[in-house]
Structure formats: structure tokens, C-alpha cells
C-alpha positions in Angstrom: -12.7 -25.8 1.1 -9.6 -23.7 1.9 -9.3 -20.9 -0.7 -6.3 -18.6 -1.1 -6.9 -15.3 -3.0 -3.6 -13.6 -4.2 -4.0 -10.2 -5.9 -2.4 -7.0 -6.8 -4.4 -3.8 -6.8 -3.6 -0.3 -8.0 -6.7 2.0 -7.4 -8.6 -0.8 -5.5 -10.8 -2.1 -8.4 -9.2 -5.5 -8.0 -9.5 -5.3 -4.2 -13.2 -4.6 -4.6 -13.7 -7.6 -6.9 -11.8 -9.8 -4.5 -14.0 -8.7 -1.7 -17.1 -9.8 -3.6 -15.6 -13.2 -4.3 -14.6 -13.6 -0.7 -18.1 -12.7 0.5 -19.6 -15.4 -1.7 -17.1 -18.0 -0.7 -17.5 -17.4 3.0 -21.3 -17.5 2.6 -20.9 -21.0 1.2 -18.9 -22.1 4.2 -15.4 -22.0 2.8 -12.3 -20.7 4.5 -10.7 -17.8 2.7 -7.3 -16.1 3.0 -6.5 -12.9 1.1 -3.0 -11.8 0.2 -2.6 -8.3 -1.3 0.7 -7.8 -3.0 2.9 -4.8 -2.1 6.6 -4.4 -1.9 6.4 -5.6 1.7 4.3 -8.8 1.2 6.3 -12.0 2.1 5.8 -15.1 0.0 2.8 -17.0 1.3 2.7 -20.8 1.7 0.2 -22.2 -0.8 0.5 -26.0 -0.5 -2.3 -26.5 2.1 -5.0 -24.7 0.1 -7.6 -26.6 -2.0 -7.9 -23.7 -4.5 -5.8 -20.6 -5.4 -7.3 -17.6 -7.0 -5.2 -15.1 -8.8 -6.5 -11.6 -9.5 -4.9 -8.5 -11.1 -5.6 -5.4 -13.2 -4.4 -5.5 -16.8 -1.8 -2.9 -17.5 -1.1 -2.4 -21.2 -2.3 -6.0 -22.1 -0.1 -7.5 -19.4 -0.3 -8.5 -15.8 1.5 -5.9 -13.5 5.2 -6.5 -12.9 4.8 -6.7 -9.1 2.2 -9.4 -9.5 4.3 -11.5 -11.8 7.4 -11.0 -9.7 5.6 -12.1 -6.5 4.1 -15.2 -8.1 7.6 -16.3 -9.2 8.6 -16.4 -5.5 5.8 -18.9 -4.6 5.9 -22.7 -4.4 3.0 -24.8 -5.6 2.4 -28.5 -5.2 1.6 -30.7 -8.2 -2.1 -30.8 -8.7 -2.8 -27.4 -7.1 -6.1 -26.1 -8.4 -6.1 -22.5 -9.5 -8.2 -19.9 -11.3 -7.7 -16.4 -12.6 -10.0 -13.3 -12.6 -8.5 -10.2 -14.1 -10.0 -6.8 -14.9 -9.5 -3.9 -17.3 -11.4 -0.8 -18.5 -12.1 -2.2 -21.9 -12.5 -5.5 -23.7 -9.8 -5.4 -26.4 -8.9 -8.9 -27.6 -5.2 -8.4 -26.9 -6.1 -8.4 -23.2 -6.6 -12.2 -23.7 -2.8 -12.6 -23.7 -2.3 -10.9 -20.2 -2.1 -14.2 -18.3 0.4 -16.0 -20.5 3.3 -15.8 -18.0 1.1 -16.8 -15.1 -0.3 -19.8 -17.0 3.3 -20.8 -18.1 4.4 -20.6 -14.4 1.5 -22.8 -13.2 2.0 -25.3 -16.0 5.6 -25.7 -14.8 4.3 -26.2 -11.3 1.9 -28.9 -12.6 -1.1 -26.8 -11.4 -4.7 -27.7 -12.4 -6.4 -24.9 -14.3 -10.0 -24.3 -13.2 -10.8 -21.2 -15.4 -10.1 -17.7 -16.3 -12.4 -14.7 -16.4 -12.1 -11.1 -17.6 -14.2 -8.5 -15.8 -14.5 -4.8 -16.6 -13.9 -2.0 -14.1 -13.9 1.8 -14.5 -10.8 3.6 -15.8 -8.3 5.3 -13.4 -6.6 6.8 -16.4 -7.5 8.0 -20.0 -10.9 9.4 -19.0 -13.5 9.1 -16.2 -16.4 6.8 -16.6 -19.9 8.2 -15.9 -21.7 6.9 -12.8 -24.5 5.2 -14.8 -21.9 3.4 -16.9 -20.1 2.2 -13.7 -23.4 1.0 -12.3 -24.0 -1.0 -15.4 -20.5 -2.4 -15.3 -20.8 -3.5 -11.7 -24.2 -5.2 -12.4 -22.5 -7.2 -15.1 -19.5 -8.0 -12.9 -22.0 -9.4 -10.4 -23.4 -11.7 -13.1 -20.0 -12.9 -14.3 -18.8 -13.5 -10.8 -21.8 -15.7 -10.1 -21.1 -17.6 -13.3 -17.4 -18.0 -12.2 -18.2 -19.2 -8.7 -20.8 -21.6 -9.9 -18.4 -23.0 -12.5 -15.7 -23.4 -9.8 -18.2 -25.3 -7.6 -19.3 -27.6 -10.4 -15.8 -28.1 -11.9 -16.7 -26.4 -15.2 -13.6 -24.9 -16.8 -13.9 -21.7 -18.8 -11.0 -20.5 -20.9 -10.0 -17.2 -22.5 -8.2 -18.1 -25.7 -5.3 -16.0 -26.8 -3.6 -16.1 -30.2 0.1 -16.0 -31.1 -0.4 -12.5 -32.6 -2.0 -11.3 -29.3 0.9 -12.9 -27.3 3.5 -11.2 -29.5 1.8 -7.8 -29.4 1.4 -8.0 -25.6 5.1 -9.0 -25.3 6.2 -5.9 -27.1 3.8 -3.6 -25.3 5.2 -5.1 -22.1 8.0 -2.7 -22.4 5.7 -0.4 -20.4 6.7 -2.5 -17.3 9.8 -0.3 -17.1 7.9 2.8 -18.3 6.9 3.8 -14.8 10.5 3.9 -13.7 11.3 6.2 -16.6 8.2 8.3 -16.4 8.7 8.8 -12.6 11.6 11.2 -13.4 8.9 13.5 -14.7 6.4 13.3 -11.9 5.7 16.6 -10.2 3.7 17.9 -7.3 1.9 21.2 -7.4 3.3 23.0 -4.4 0.3 25.4 -4.4 -2.1 22.6 -4.0 -0.2 20.0 -2.0 -1.0 20.1 1.8 1.7 17.4 2.6 -1.1 15.2 4.0 1.1 12.2 3.3 -1.6 10.1 1.7 0.4 9.3 -1.4 3.5 8.4 0.8 1.6 6.0 3.0 -0.5 4.3 0.3 2.1 3.7 -2.5 2.3 -0.1 -2.9 5.9 0.2 -3.9 7.1 2.7 -1.3 8.1 4.9 -4.3 7.1 8.2 -2.7 8.6 10.0 0.3 8.9 13.4 2.0 12.1 15.3 2.0 12.8 18.9 3.0 9.1 19.6 3.2 8.3 18.4 -0.3 7.0 15.2 -1.9 9.6 13.2 -3.8 9.5 10.2 -6.1 11.9 7.3 -6.4 12.2 5.3 -9.6 10.5 1.9 -9.1 7.0 2.9 -10.1 4.4 0.5 -11.7 2.2 3.4 -12.9 -0.8 2.0 -10.8 -2.0 5.7 -10.6 -3.0 5.3 -6.9 -1.1 8.5 -5.9 -2.6 10.8 -8.6 -6.1 9.2 -8.6 -6.6 9.5 -4.8 -4.8 12.8 -4.1 -7.3 14.9 -2.1 -6.0 18.1 -3.7 -5.4 16.7 -7.3 -1.8 17.9 -6.9 0.2 15.2 -8.6 1.2 15.4 -12.2 2.1 12.1 -13.9 4.7 13.0 -16.5 4.1 11.9 -20.1 0.7 10.6 -19.1 -0.7 13.9 -17.7 -3.0 14.2 -20.7 -4.8 11.0 -19.5 -4.8 12.2 -15.8 -8.0 11.2 -13.8 -8.5 12.2 -10.2 -11.2 11.2 -7.7 -12.3 7.8 -6.4 -15.4 6.0 -7.7 -17.7 5.1 -4.8 -18.0 1.5 -5.9 -20.0 0.3 -2.9 -22.6 3.1 -3.3 -22.9 2.7 -7.1 -23.1 -1.1 -6.7 -25.9 -0.8 -4.1 -27.9 1.4 -6.6 -28.0 -1.4 -9.1 -28.0 -0.9 -12.9 -29.4 2.3 -14.3 -33.1 2.5 -15.3 -32.1 2.7 -18.9 -29.2 0.6 -20.4 -26.0 2.7 -20.8 -24.7 0.3 -23.5 -27.2 -0.4 -26.4 -26.9 -1.8 -29.9 -26.4 1.7 -31.1 -23.4 2.4 -28.9 -20.5 3.7 -30.9 -16.7 4.3 -30.8 -15.0 3.2 -27.6 -18.3 1.9 -26.1 -19.0 -0.5 -29.0 -16.8 -3.2 -27.6 -19.1 -3.6 -24.6 -22.1 -4.6 -26.8 -20.8 -8.1 -27.5 -19.2 -8.4 -24.0 -22.4 -7.7 -22.1 -24.4 -9.9 -24.4 -22.1 -12.8 -23.8 -22.4 -12.4 -20.0 -26.2 -12.2 -20.3 -26.1 -15.5 -22.3 -24.0 -17.3 -19.7 -26.0 -15.9 -16.7 -29.3 -16.7 -18.2 -28.2 -20.3 -19.0 -27.1 -20.5 -15.3 -30.5 -19.3 -14.1 -32.3 -21.8 -16.4 -30.2 -24.6 -15.0 -31.0 -23.6 -11.5 -34.7 -23.4 -12.3 -34.7 -27.0 -13.6 -33.0 -28.6 -10.6 
């Protein structure tokens, strides 16, 4: 099977997930092509692929604007099979609405829907996740990816149901898609910390950052992916109105994943506040994964 994986990534959480999907597909003898969306990515031909996977991080209950803009440029043949795997830092129900524009686009193209899956990855804004929490998240991502790939192989379709209220709420929150352009007027670089290493300039997916007169400058076509501030080696970038939610420093996803889940569960039935939403989410993944293992055992 020829598989095309089209994805947008900000701080590389989505790229990491795509890598795990690619590994599994290749191990099963499939041919895989990856296309990462940046401002320089040309439209890729899709018609010759047996299956197209779309992956993206959820920004404010919506797919990122660069992702949706890129998909609009693509042509699909009637009957093109596709699936979606998206990720966010929490499991709020309004995230269910984030694929509505993509699904509408593929319905118009007469695509064949093969499933949608929502994975959790650590925050790059708001606050930093503890390493044990990230280890637990990645272990559950592994389980859900196995469920997803088995369903794709068997033709089992899993849906994420939205509601009109979620769609409406996500539509209005979608104003944040221009928020980065506005907020970028207030980005600042701490000259006492910045070493002009150029990492932010070279890695910005939108070519929104440049050097001029020995300083770092910002243009105004930003998607607020947080790559510049999150990965700045000197923590020198200030992100305007969102500075109170500033997080700096990469998670070593490969190392944390290799460690496996923590010895004691991070999320329990007694988890409270923000963490409470993960109780049901993890339990549902366990249910699906255990059902999959029972099915394999009876073959």
C-alpha cells in the first residue's frame, strides 16, 4: 500500500507522532511518503496513493491555518481513502470540531473517510508538563496509535463526533487564526540574552523571523506555533500578549518514550482540576487497546 502522510507541526509533537506512524507502516511493508507543511511546501500530487493521512496540532479548537490553506491547494480523486490523527494538550470536547473544514473539503472531493483519532501531547504554552506525565501520555499514544493502525488495516472506521454547539464555538474561537499576525507586533527579543544564533530565523515554518541591523525582527504572518520561543537556547523571545503562558525548553520525547510509563500512574481516579479530563480519556484508550489484545489472542 502507498501511504501519504501530510502534516503541519509547530514544536514537533506532530512530527514525532507522524514518525511513529511511519515506522509502523514501513515495518508492515508499506511505502510511505511524508510531507511537512511550511510556507515553502509545494502542493503534492495525491491521486496515486492508496491512503492519505492528515495530521495536525489543534490550535484553539481548530486546525492551524497553514494546514487548512495547504489542503485547499491539493487535488484528490473520487474514492481517495483518508484518515486524520490530531493532537492537543487536553481533551476538551470542543476539540472534536477541529476537523470540520477538512472533513467538508474531503466530502466535496468524494473522499472515503477511514477514521479520526485524537492524541494528547505535552503543552508548548500555558505551562510545562512534568516528565512523568509526558511518559504516561506517550505510553497511551502508543496504545491509541496501535488501535488506529489496526483499524486502518481491518477497515474499521472510528469517528469523533462533534456537535453544532462545538462547531459554532470553534468557529468563533477561530478568530485566533489572525491573532498571531496581531500579536506579532508585540513580540520582543531580550538583547541581553540573545546571541544572534539564528535558530529562530532558520526554523520558523512561515519565514516570519529575520535579522536586520544586528537584531532579530518579526514580520506579521505568524501562526503562533511557539517554535521560536519554545526552542530558543537563551529563552530570549517574548511572545506579546501570551507572555504569561510562555514555556521554554524542548521535551526529549524519544528519551521519555524509551523510559516507558512511570512506575506509578500519574493520572488516577483522584486527579483533580485540569488533570481530571484525562481520567475518562485514558480509560477509553485502555478499553479499546485491551479489546484489541483480546481479539489478537483469539486468532
